[in-house]
Each structure stands twice: as C-alpha cells, then as structure tokens.
PAZARO-916415 format. One record per residue (C-alpha): x, y, z; residue in one letter. Coordinates in steps of 0.001 Angstrom, whole numbers, plus 500000, padded with zeros to 6 digits. Example, Ala and Ser with C-alpha at 12.3 -4.5 7.8 and 13.67 -1.06 7.14 Angstrom:
BEGIN
512300495500507800a;513670498940507140s;
***
This chain:
BEGIN
533961473395538499n;531403470626537931n;528537473029537245i;528206472521533504n;524473471690533808k;523661474461536245a;520316476158535820d;519918479833535152n;519806481696538472g;521776479130540455t;523560480701543440t;526864479415544808y;527959480268548359h;531603481246548290i;532171482574551821a;530173483148555017s;530638484183558643g;532876487161557988f;532177490277560037s;534112492635557809d;534068492085554066i;536158494844552547q;536212493705548901s;535030490822546759v;535595489394543342w;534267491398540388t;531784489628538083p;534310489851535241a;536858487868537266s;534563484888537818v;534797481882535510d;533513478307535461s;533338475233533285n;529818476052532067v;529777475761528267e;527423476512525379d;525101478705527416k;523956481969525808p;524997485120527653h;526744483279530485q;527251485834533262k;527993485991536976y;526797488336539665w;528739488663542944v;526853489798546039s;528121490405549560s;525939491042552581d;525299489592556031d;528904488432556223g;528740486178553176k;529744486216549535v;527584484567546870d;527999484138543130v;524878483720541005t;525115482204537535l;522850483621534819y;522450482434531252h;519795482429528561g;518495484573525761y;517832488225526480t;516723491480524847t;519371493399522894l;519400496877521364v;521617497525518331w;524230500134519304n;526614500360516364k;526311503626514452e;526383503523510663g;525417499874510386g;527489496733510651g;527337492944510629t;524654491007512456w;526247487715513436d;526532485610516574t;528970485621519458g;529839482017518628a;531106483263515273d;533238485979516777g;530608488667516403g;531170492210517577d;529638493530520754k;527298495637518642a;524451495225521106w;523408496546524498t;521398494465526956i;518013496011527823s;516203493460529949d;514909493837533517d;514147490117533710v;517434488602532596f;519826488595535551g;517421490688537578g;518370493683535450g;521960493624536760h;523394493598533225f;521322496350531623n;523340498789529470n;526272496396529150t;527552495529525679e;527300491995524385d;527132489820521274t;524008488301519729y;523114484700520648a;521192482417518294d;519972478804518663p;520942477985515087g;517680476475513873r;514062477380513274y;511654476603516086g;514035477805518774l;514013481496519693a;517233483473520019g;517671486915521494d;514933489490521076a;516415492360519053v;515520496051518855i;516691498544516237f;515946502105517342t;516245505415515496d;519477506202517391a;521855504113515238t;520516503802511659p;522440502076508896g;522805498965506741t;522879495681508644i;524615492800506908k;522924489479507698v;525768486990507330t;523932483934508641h;520370482709508619t;519266484024512003l;516459483129514410h;515677486096516667p;513036485607519343g;511348488848518299t;512438491777516154m;511347495416516536t;512454498194514166v;511757501907514632s;514565503581512663g;516088503787509185d;517657500398508481y;518438498187505504t;518792494471506274f;520844492885503490d;521272489133503212g;523447489068500092t;525738486054499982k;528546485550497494i;527764482165495967g;524810480038497041g;521511481134498514d;521129484371500413n;520753484440504171h;517382484949505818g;515482485674509015l;513682482558510277f;511922483258513569s;509211481500515505s;508396484882517081g;507193488270515821t;508399491156513663l;507173494693514389s;507905497818512321v;506831500918514242t;508662503708512401g;511565504700510223g;512369503650506673n;513031499909506759v;514214497738503870k;514626493985503674f;516862493241500693n;518274490045499212n;517088487781502008l;516285484172501222s;513080484480503259s;511587486509506071v;509636484112508299i;508080485104511618f;505866482311512856g;503803484267515383e;503113487278513205g;504285490438511454i;502881493799512549t;503400496959510493l;502407499904512674r;504173502921511152g;506991504282509058g;507705502602505738t;508941499120504980s;509970497443501736e;510505493723501224f;512226493623497832d;511614491088495077v;514989489435495788a;513647488568499240t;512106485382497961y;509277484923500428g;507552486557503374v;505760483973505506v;503872484475508743t;500941483176510717d;499323486612510897k;499991489897509099l;498597493042510742t;498815496527509229v;497680499505511316t;499672502436509869g;502547503542507671g;503267502628504056e;504570499165503222h;505277496994500188s;506041493311499665i;507467492466496246a;508383488855496983g;506007485964497488q;503633486281500449l;502063483525502511g;499807484299505494v;498586481074507071t;495713482545509109t;494723486226509066n;495707489302507115l;494108492164509084d;494359495760507903m;492971498713509851t;495094501590508505g;498114502616506464g;498929501332503002k;500101497871501940l;501134497049498360t;501455493397497304l;503045493069493868s;504185489465493466n;502240487036491298e;502119484577494199i;500351485827497336k;497876484191499685s;496094484771502977a;493673482384504630a;491314485101505872n;491604488687504682l;489889491496506622t;490097495125505483l;488543497711507794s;490789500723507090g;493719501911505014g;494545501073501400d;495315497518500278l;496900497561496805v;497017494358494738l;499360494439491757e;500400491677489403g;498698488328489938g;495712487403492057a;495611487158495843l;494239483800496931n;492109483940500084a;489716481566501828f;487518484509502804s;487388488262502157y;485675490753504464t;485756494517503927q;484096496879506395t;485979500050505424g;489174501277503824g;489939500845500152r;490892497906497960l;492986499038494972t;493406496616492074v;495468496602488888d;493087497074485964g;495678496052483368s;495947492583484935a;492252491853485589i;490483493108482441s;489250491006479554g;490589487463479855d;492708488269482926g;492197486509486250a;490339488245489062a;492198490275491670a;490778488043494425l;490566484297493916t;490017481333496187t;490646477612496487t;488483477135499579a;485480474798499659d;483057477403501024a;484662480805500439p;482787483902501572a;483019487486500336l;481318490268502266s;481598494027501683v;479786496780503607t;478335499803501742p;480984502280502946d;483880500183501623s;485817501636498678a;487156499991495517l;489691501634493202r;490768500411489729i;494228501712488806e;495852501305485374n;492368500889483895a;493593502056480506g;491457503482477709y;487786502551477532v;486012502528474170y;482287502399473395n;482281498616473546t;483254498786477231g;485683496868479430v;485009494335482196t;487337494182485208y;487264490994487283h;487456491891490968i;486644488571492663a;486082485053491406s;485028481772493027g;483420483268496167f;480001482952497697n;479147486661497552v;477072487852500491a;477389491546499581s;479435493626497159s;480784497140496644w;478353500036496320d;478859501544492880v;479026505015494449a;482266503963496216n;483974502637493077v;486565504864491387s;489034504428488523h;491672506196486429d;490339505026483045a;490491507352480050r;487758507578477488g;484638509389476380k;482416510070479419h;482914506784481230i;479976505242483044n;480277502121485166y;478404499521487143e;479163496731489605v;477986493319488438k;477565490516490940q;478026487209489146t;477162483701490331a;480542483281492046r;482182486672491998g;482146490399491280v;482950492351488089d;483058496075487335v;481956497144483853y;483145500461482355l;481649501887479157q;482011505175477271s;479487507072475120d;478185510523474196s;476481512407477037r;474305515432477725e;476700518093479011l;476072521373480831t;478599524195480612w;480108525121484005t;483494526643483086n;484798524544485966g;488309524711484548g;488172528508484787q;489648529092481324n;486400529642479371g;487512527417476481v;485244525053474549w;487422522476472814e;487104518901471635t;488744516078473549d;490423513722471094t;492383511671473608s;493530508192472696t;495159505459474723a;498514506415473195e;498043510191473399q;495884511281476341p;495104515006476587l;494884517054479741d;492057519493478968l;490103521733481308a;486945520084482608k;484469522828481764n;481408520568481475w;479302518435483774r;477035515421483302w;475197513017485607t;476172509350485590n;474007506302486167s;474577506582489915q;473113510114489861d;476575511524490568v;477660514712488801q;480872514275486832v;483146517115485711d;484372516300482230d;485517517475478793t;483579517826475524f;483670515083472899w;482285515090469374e;478552514253469232a;477819515330472801d;474652517297473455t;475551520638475076v;473571523073477181h;474502526618478194f;472472527784481188g;472902530088484159e;476143528479485359t;479408529776483909g;477947532641481881k;480368534920480060g;482800534650477182d;483201531198475651v;486250530775473447t;485805528036470863v;489128526414470092s;489307524573466784g;486236522783465490e;483504521579467814v;480690519300466687a;477845518932469180p;474847516786468342l;472537519390469868l;473326522808471310m;470959524772473539t;471538528244474984v;468743529298477359d;470393532128479296a;471611535579478301s;475140536737478932g;477074534412476650y;479504535586473984t;481066532910471790f;484469533874470393k;486899532327467979a;489992530894469541g;493318529578468313e;492906526999465579g;489385528044464579t;489085528239460752p;488884531855459497a;485981533009457264r;484416536363456364s;482053536738459297a;481682538559462614p;484386537760465164t;481879536899467889s;478260536031468509c;476324537094471595a;473473534912472860s;470020536331472245q;467071536435474595t;464585535498471881e;464167531980470546t;465112531489466927r;466566528963464558r;470079529947463484l;471316529521459919p;473593526692458908a;477003526615460620p;478829527800457480s;477117531213457656s;476681531633461441w;479720532919463273c;481842531317460627a;485086531873462486r;483730529686465292l;482588526988462901r;480220525217465247l;479786522146463127t;476507520347463772l;476465516670462904l;474561515754459784r;471719514035461550q;467996514719461479a;467912515998465075r;471077518077464828a;470223521652465741s;471301524762467589l;468739526489469752t;469092529867471453v;466322530684473909r;
***
C-alpha cells in the first residue's frame, strides 16, 4: 500500500536474511494500490537470502498477435489482449512474449505504446477510438478502418512516426492520419483512401514501394522521395520543401503547393487534363521567394494529355517560382494523341510550360510494325486508332520517332524495310520518293478497284509517273492537288 506515486523501476524489499528460500510469490500474485499506470507489472526476484518486488509501468512496444484482424482499442476500455510485448527495455525484458492490451494516453501530444503489425497476422483492424500510438510500423497485409456509426470517424493522431515497410496496407475511413515526427514509406503498397480526410506529418519520406494518398495532404517541412511511386490525387495537397531524386511522383487533380521544388532524378508525372489551357499549374507556390531547380537527367511525364491538334496545347507545369533550371526537353514524355506531335519546354518569367503541337512531317518507311502495311491514320480524340508504326521522323530535339502515316505527309522509301508494301485504303502523301530497288506496292483491303495491274514494282531508273488515276489504279496513291505534289522513283 501507499505506493500510488511510485516511479517505474522502484524495488520493494519484502524479505531478507533467509538462508533457504524454497519458493516465492509469482508476479501474477502481486498487487498494490498503484492506479492509472500503463502496463503495471511486478517482477519478483530472490537471491542472497532476500526477496524483492520491482514495480514496472509505462508505455512499451507491442506486436499485434490476433489472426484475421480484430479491434484496436485500449485496456482501459476492456480491450482484448491482442498484443504481445516485444521490448528489451521495458521491465528489463522480463515481460517479452507476454500478452497484453494496448495503452493510450488519450490525447495528442502524448505518446502511447509503440505498435508493430507484422506479416504473421494480417487482417482488418477496426479503429474504435481516436488513438495516439508512440510509433507505428506495418509490414503485412492490413486494412485499418475507422468507420463510426454516427458522427465523425476515428483517426490516428500520433506525435511519433509511421513506417510502412511491406505488405498491402490500407487506411480507410479515418478522420485523419497524423504523425507529427514523420511518415516513411519504404516498401509494399499503401493506400490512404479519400474518406480518410487528411494525412498530416512533419516529414514524408518515400524510398520504395507503391503508395497513394487520396485525401488531403499536408507536409509541414520536407517531402523527400528517393524511390518507389507516390500518387497524390486530392485537390488540396501541400509540402513546404519538395525534393525528388528518384522514383515516380504522380500529381493528379489539383495543384501541389510547395515553397520550393528540387528535382535531381526520378520522374514527375502530371495530369495533362487538369493543367492544359486555362487550368492551374501542377506545381504552385505561396512562398515569398520560391525556388525551382531541375537537373538535366530529371524526367517529366504528361499523362492524360488528350488529343493535340495543329493549333497546339500548352500544359502548365509550374507557376509562381523563381526558376533556376528546368526540364531538358529530351527527358519529357507524354501520352498525347495527334498527328506527329512535336514539343518544347518553355521557361516563363515565373514558371515552366510544355507546348505540344502536331503537323505534317517527312517520314521514312521502316516497316517497324512488321506488317508491311501503308495506311492512313485518321485517329480522333473520340476514336483513337492503334495502327502499326511503320514510319519514322526526327523531332525538334533530333530524336527519331516511330509513328504512323497521316494525310499530307511527305514519304520516303529507302534501304530500310524494303519488300512488299501493302497499301490499305487510300493514301495521300504530299510527296513520295522511292530511291531504292526491291519495293513492290500491292493493293490491300479497302483499296478501290480499277482496271489496272495488281502491283507495281519500284524501278531503278528515275522517271515521272503518270497521274494517280492511271498508275497502279488499285493502289490509288492519291497525290494532293498542290503544285509540289509529285511521286518520284529513283
């Protein structure tokens, strides 16, 4: 009795001076008037003719041990002993591998037990209170569900850290996931669903795995990414300082607000449908002196770029920054559809844009699609076609692009891809040059039939061919009615 304020580790001398101690009290049989102490436990020792009882209490490290999932609540609320102590410091390690309940301080700013969820006991964990673990580590397949019938959902409010190292981890229907000292995503997959209203942390670090945050995101200092993939899809997301040196950072929906942006590697993927035309930039800032710096080997990808017409489309990548350096155009890629798309990176006074534009090109036959078919690409935004890329042209960055044929392209048949060329339907090049032997042009499906030979072989001599209506009529190579429209065989 009278030890209610006893410190952790206090030892009480029960007996001494005995020469033969045959048995002593078990720890489970010891009790006291100590109250409201987490994990209150006693250890009985007997040596040198004396018996001592040491009182231990405090927060410890627990490993979830309940197979198939269960309820994560506190011992004060009658929680199950769904945990196993794994702590060499607490109680000198005397209580390792013993089952216990979870202890929680009940308010943010105070750290409860450190919790570990391994791959040994996967399942769905019901979060029935707003909890405050000291730290949280997950390496297995778990779903943490904070659904509450009536009122706001429950959440995880910790002043410590969250680490996901493996497994398939989901955070669903939580009011918020707050870890004051940081969140680290090292491996596996993790999903913070849109019903999890906010994810807030001092520092977010991503080194591996594939992760997505659909709710609001607030990072008060640094978002550092060195590997893996992180998708941020909420309209509201911010990070004071964003550094991308590896992996793939995907920004969907609204803009990410950052005080500074530094990219020394990896890839930034942005949503073209949200940042084109009058849309806001993918990266914005509210800082007084915001800096944006990108090294030459850093990649930029525009997804959902849509269909690009001759007038071109501008995609706003960053706005409001003092731009020290920008993306090298050779490391910019996109999924836009259109007629031979060319692009350039434009550094504006306070930001960065990417401009995509389509037009007719000078094509060289390669038969890269291995089907030997010459056909016209008539793709539209509503009806894209998946045709073999049998042609090649060189873009403004001196990069060779495998592509399809469009009406009014200039075409050249040289040494590459010689053999039979099957013309499907009508093709209308602006200029056609054949300067190698070994080509045979044949009519394919959909080519209008006329009284003419069924094929034309390329000739070694140079000559002007008759009008399309009389030359290989079944192929119907329709030259555009322009002064320079011609077909040359060399």
